[in-house]
C-alpha positions in Angstrom: 124.6 138.0 31.7 126.7 134.8 31.6 125.9 132.1 34.1 128.5 130.9 36.5 128.8 127.1 36.1 131.2 126.6 38.9 129.8 124.3 41.6 130.3 125.1 45.3 133.3 123.4 46.9 132.7 120.6 49.4 133.9 123.0 52.1 131.3 125.6 51.1 128.6 123.0 51.0 129.7 121.7 54.4 129.6 125.2 55.9 126.2 125.8 54.4 124.9 122.5 55.8 126.3 123.2 59.3 124.8 126.7 59.3 121.4 125.3 58.4 121.6 122.5 61.0 122.7 125.0 63.7 119.7 127.1 62.9 117.3 124.2 63.0 118.8 123.1 66.3 118.3 126.5 67.8 114.7 126.7 66.6 114.0 123.3 68.1 115.5 124.3 71.4 113.4 127.5 71.4 110.3 125.5 70.8 111.1 123.0 73.6 111.8 125.9 76.0 108.4 127.5 75.1 106.6 124.1 75.6 108.3 123.7 79.0 107.2 127.1 80.1 103.6 126.4 79.2 103.5 123.0 80.8 102.3 123.1 84.4 104.7 121.5 86.8 103.4 118.8 89.1 104.6 118.8 92.6 106.4 115.6 93.4 104.7 113.8 96.2 107.1 112.7 98.9 104.8 111.3 101.6 101.6 109.2 101.6 98.8 110.6 103.6 96.3 109.0 106.0 93.5 109.4 103.4 95.3 107.0 101.1 95.0 104.2 103.5 92.6 101.4 102.5 89.7 101.3 105.0 90.0 104.9 106.0 86.8 106.8 105.2 85.9 110.4 106.2 84.7 109.4 109.7 87.8 107.3 110.5 90.1 110.0 109.1 88.3 112.6 111.2 88.5 110.5 114.3 92.3 109.9 113.7 93.0 113.6 113.3 90.9 114.4 116.3 93.1 112.0 118.3 96.3 113.7 117.0 97.2 111.1 114.4 98.3 113.2 111.4 100.8 110.9 109.6 101.5 107.3 108.8 104.4 107.4 111.3 102.1 108.5 114.2 99.6 105.9 113.3 102.2 103.1 113.3 103.8 104.4 116.5 100.4 104.3 118.3 100.2 100.6 117.8 97.0 98.5 118.1 96.4 99.4 121.8 96.6 103.2 121.0 94.5 103.0 117.9 91.7 101.0 119.7 91.3 103.9 122.1 90.1 106.0 119.1 86.4 106.0 118.4 85.3 103.4 115.8 88.6 101.5 115.7 88.6 97.9 117.0 91.5 95.5 117.1 91.1 94.0 113.6 90.8 97.5 112.0 93.8 98.8 114.0 95.9 95.8 112.7 94.8 96.5 109.1 95.5 100.2 109.4 99.0 99.6 110.8 99.8 97.0 108.1 98.5 99.3 105.3 100.4 102.3 106.8 103.7 100.3 106.8 103.0 99.1 103.2 102.4 102.7 102.0 105.4 104.0 103.9 107.6 101.3 102.3 106.3 102.1 98.8 107.1 105.8 99.2 110.5 105.1 100.6 111.3 102.9 97.6 110.2 105.8 95.3 112.7 108.2 96.9 115.8 106.1 96.3 
């Protein structure tokens, strides 16, 4: 059988290359989709919690919640006078808690924008 010595035209080579690249792109896309499906999604945190405040241990957290303080906003709104009415919180600690709550709130607000 005689061999065909004609080389493919540049158009044929270009089409072959495009087909091969398209196939590779589709394979890569499929692999990325599979990886995305397997990867657990982390919930984006939108608010800081009282437990993240420096100086808040389990007892203080429990006392705050018992007094109805469930958020940074409610802690800030109580002010020093309101916080000192809660068991185990004196003036100095109240000031630190409010300062830290404001700092955390500001950090989370920056992260949203």
